[in-house]
N, C-alpha and C positions, 0 to 999 in steps of 0.2 A: 486554444482556449481550454481544451481538455487537459493539457499539460499543466496549465496554471491552476485549474480547479483541483487536479490531483495533488499538486504540491501543497496547495492551501489546505486540502483535506487531510493530508498526512500531518501537517503542523497542528491543525485544530483537533482532529480525532485522537491522534497519539498523544498530544499535549494533555488533553482531558483524561485519557486513559491512564497515563503515567501519574498525573496529579492524584487521581482517585487511588491508584495502586500504592503510591508511596505514602499516602495519608492513611492507609490502613482500611479504606472503605471497600465494600464489596463490589467487584467488577464482573460478577457472574451474570448480571443483567445485560451486559453488552454482548450482542451476538457476534460471532466470529467474522461474519461477512462485513460488519462495520469496519473492522480493522483491515480487511482485504480490499474494500471498494476503492479507496483512493489510489491504490497501486494499479487497479484496472484502468482508472482514468488516466494515470500517467502513461501506461502502456499504449492506450489508444491515442494519446496526444503525441506520440512519437511518429516520425516519418516511417514510411513502409520499409525502408532499408534498415532503420534502427530497430523496428519491430522484429524483422528477420534475424538480425544479429543477436537480439535479446533472446529469442527462442532458441537459437543455436547455442548460446551460452548456457541457458537453463538445461537443455538436453545434455550438453557436455558435463555439467555439474552433477546431474543425477545418474549418469551412466557409469560413474567411477565405481 
């Protein structure tokens, strides 16, 4: 369920953000955590093994 909510959140929130952004409207009223929150739902919607692989991938990306 969390995975579905996260994917739907990415579509809705980012769709609205990009709509406002490309129409030249002010997006400063949108807090940064609104753009981050659907990704957190997606992460916790993954299985435990997929969560571990994701964390290992992120750590490897930032250690370069």
